[in-house]
C-alpha positions in Angstrom: -21.6 -19.4 21.9 -23.4 -16.5 20.1 -22.0 -13.4 20.3 -21.3 -10.5 18.7 -18.0 -9.1 17.1 -18.1 -5.3 17.2 -17.1 -3.3 14.3 -13.4 -2.6 14.1 -12.6 -5.5 16.5 -9.8 -8.0 14.8 -5.9 -7.6 15.0 -4.7 -5.8 12.0 -1.6 -6.7 10.1 0.3 -6.1 6.6 1.5 -3.4 4.8 -0.6 0.1 5.0 0.6 0.8 1.2 -0.9 -2.8 0.2 -3.5 -5.0 1.5 -4.3 -5.2 5.3 -5.9 -8.1 6.9 -8.2 -7.6 10.0 -8.9 -11.1 11.4 -12.3 -11.4 12.5 -13.3 -14.7 12.8 -10.4 -17.3 13.1 -11.3 -20.9 11.8 -10.4 -21.9 15.6 -13.5 -20.7 16.8 -15.5 -22.5 14.2 -14.1 -26.2 14.3 -12.2 -24.8 11.1 -15.3 -25.0 8.9 -14.9 -21.0 8.1 -12.9 -17.9 8.8 -13.9 -14.3 8.3 -11.0 -11.6 7.5 -11.6 -8.3 6.4 -9.1 -6.7 3.3 -8.0 -3.4 3.5 -6.9 -2.3 0.2 -4.8 0.9 -0.1 -4.9 2.6 -3.3 -3.2 1.1 -6.4 -2.7 -1.5 -4.5 -2.8 -5.7 -5.6 -4.1 -8.0 -3.1 -2.3 -11.3 -4.1 -1.1 -12.6 -7.3 -3.0 -14.8 -9.9 -4.2 -17.9 -8.0 -6.2 -20.5 -7.2 -7.3 -22.8 -4.2 -7.6 -26.6 -4.2 -9.5 -26.7 -1.0 -11.4 -22.9 0.2 -14.0 -21.5 -1.5 -14.1 -17.6 -0.7 -17.2 -14.8 -0.8 -16.2 -11.0 -0.7 -18.7 -8.7 0.1 -17.3 -4.9 -0.9 -17.7 -2.4 2.2 -16.1 0.3 0.7 -14.9 1.8 -2.4 -14.4 -0.3 -5.9 -12.5 -3.5 -6.0 -11.5 -4.4 -9.8 -11.7 -8.6 -9.5 -10.5 -11.3 -12.2 -13.2 -14.3 -12.4 -14.0 -16.7 -15.0 -11.4 -15.5 -16.8 -12.7 -11.9 -17.0 -12.2 -8.4 -15.6 -15.0 -7.4 -13.6 -15.6 -4.1 -10.9 -17.5 -4.7 -7.5 -18.8 -1.7 -5.8 -20.3 -1.5 -2.2 -22.6 -4.3 -1.4 -21.7 -6.6 -3.9 -20.6 -9.9 -3.2 -17.9 -12.4 -5.5 -18.1 -15.2 -5.4 -14.8 -17.4 -5.9 -14.9 -21.4 -5.8 -12.3 -23.3 -5.5 -10.6 -24.3 -7.9 -11.0 -21.3 -10.2 -8.0 -18.5 -11.2 -8.4 -15.2 -9.4 -7.2 -12.3 -7.9 -8.4 -8.6 -7.1 -7.0 -5.0 -6.8 -8.0 -1.6 -5.6 -7.0 1.1 -8.7 -8.5 3.9 -7.3 -7.6 6.6 -5.6 -9.0 6.0 -2.2 -8.8 2.8 -0.2 -11.2 -0.2 -0.4 -12.4 -2.8 1.7 -14.1 -6.2 1.7 -15.0 -8.9 4.2 -14.0 -12.2 2.8 -15.8 -15.9 4.3 -13.2 -18.4 3.6 -14.7 -21.9 3.6 -13.1 -24.4 5.1 -10.9 -22.5 7.4 -7.2 -22.7 8.3 -6.5 -20.2 4.8 -6.3 -17.0 7.2 -3.3 -19.0 9.3 -1.4 -18.3 5.5 -2.6 -14.9 5.3 -1.1 -13.9 9.0 1.7 -15.7 7.8 2.5 -14.0 5.1 1.7 -10.7 6.9 4.2 -10.9 9.4 7.6 -12.4 7.6 9.6 -10.3 6.5 11.0 -13.8 4.0 11.2 -13.1 0.3 9.8 -16.5 -0.1 6.9 -17.0 2.0 4.4 -16.2 -0.6 5.7 -19.1 -2.6 5.8 -20.8 1.1 2.4 -20.5 1.9 1.1 -21.3 -1.5 2.7 -24.5 -1.2 1.4 -25.3 2.6 -2.3 -24.2 1.7 -2.4 -25.9 -2.0 -2.5 -22.8 -3.9 -0.9 -22.4 -7.5 0.0 -18.9 -8.3 0.3 -17.4 -11.8 2.8 -14.7 -11.6 3.1 -14.3 -15.4 -0.6 -13.4 -15.8 0.0 -10.9 -12.9 2.2 -8.6 -14.2 0.1 -7.4 -16.9 -2.6 -6.4 -14.3 0.1 -4.7 -12.1 1.8 -2.4 -15.4 -2.0 -1.9 -17.1 -3.5 -0.2 -13.7 -0.2 1.2 -12.0 -0.3 -1.5 -9.0 1.6 -2.1 -6.1 2.3 -5.4 -4.4 3.3 -4.7 -1.0 
């Protein structure tokens, strides 16, 4: 059924010092076809380690601030209104190197991965990231993430 989701609606989870997730459209509402999640990045934070998905394609629209990405092996800066396309199988990560917050809306196709975000946002288990990666068919490259964090003075909260 067609409906409107008002700006700011949806549960927000995650650390305010890192990447918070606002769950806008859950894949259960779309028969698993897609999900929509807003990522709210605190200044000087990285959203996730370098990773790639085996099942999902992601598209991110920058809503506020500037967001740095690694896509196709190169670093890029996306600004308000830009769209970043992250096809399944390609290594990527994103972060906010600025002194002010950044926001992006991420379309995930097919849906389901948002449940992994929710798990990471609510767990206090140090091994949750590795387990979510296994559960959702993601590969992680922590060795590639460290130099980015050092170069930009980022935290992963």
